[in-house]
Every structure is written in structure tokens, then in C-alpha cells.
N, C-alpha and C positions, 0 to 999 in steps of 0.2 A: 418902305415900299413893298417888302416880303410880306408884312403884316395883313394887308388887305387881301391878298389872295388865300392867305391862310384863315382868315377869319370866314371868307365865303365859302372855302374847301370845308370847314368844322361845320358851318352852319347847313349846307346843303347837301353835300356830296359824301362824306364821312359815313361809315357804317353807325357810327354813334353821335349821328348830327342832332342838332337842336330840333329838328321837326320829327325825328323819329321819338325823340325823347317826350315831346310834345304828345305824341300820338300814345305812346304808351302810360304816360299820365293819365290822359283821359282814359284810357281803358281800366287802368287800376282803380281809378275813381268810380266807374261803372260797376266794377266787379265787387268793389267794396260796399257799394250801394246796394247789390244784389245780394251779399252776404249778410247785411244788416236787416234787409226785409225779411230773408228767410228765418233768421235767429228770432225776429218778432213773431212770424207764423208759428215756428216751432214754440214758441212760449205762449200763445194763444191756444194751440192744440193741445199742450200740457195741462193748461188750466181747464180746457173743456173735458179732457180725459179724467182729469181729478174730480170735476162735478160731476159726471157720469156714474162715478163709483156708487153713489147715492142712488136708490131705486126709483126715489119720485123724481128726481131730476133726468134720470134714463127715461122714464114713462114720459115726462114733459117734452123733451127731446125728440122722441120718436112721434109723437103725436104732432109736435109744431113741423118737424122737417119732412115726415114720411105719410103724415095724414093717417096714422094708424089709429085704430079705435077699439073698444072694447065691444064684447059681444052685448046685443040689443040696445046699441047707442047709434045714435045718428049724428053726423057731422054735415053742417052747413057752411058751404063756403060763400062769402059775401065778396063779389069783385065790383069794384066802383069803376065807373066810366070816366076816363081822365079825358076824355074829347069834349070841350065844350060845345053847348048846343047853341046854333046861331038863330 
């Protein structure tokens, strides 16, 4: 008879209740996913930095990302219309 109120107390009202643990488990999972995402981004950035040590790769990166150019050189940007014509 005393077991049922004890179980109800442990599930809903106790400070270490099942519901609180469930919420903490979800938060831990979200934080672990966040950690993994940032570890992957750090690894990508390390690879990018390693590639940019080469002057040719650095020039290619600057040309693609920042539209830089050499003197007496012209750059043409071609934009495609993504809206289909009727």
C-alpha cells in the first residue's frame, strides 16, 4: 500500500524525479551533439589553415571568397536566373 505513493512521489515530486532526469538527459544529448558539431568545425578549419600555408592555395582562396584580383585583370561574375520563365 505504501509502495504506490512512494512511486508517485519519486516520479513526479522528488527533486531527483524521473521527469527531471529525463529533461537532463535530453539536455546532455543536445550538448554532446553541439560538442561534436564544433569538433568537426574545428577539424575543418585546421585543414583549411593547413591548406592556406601554400601561397597558391591562399591566392585561390582569396580569389574565390573575397573576389580579389591581380592588377590589369578583369573578373566577370555570371549569375544564373533561378526563377523559371512562364
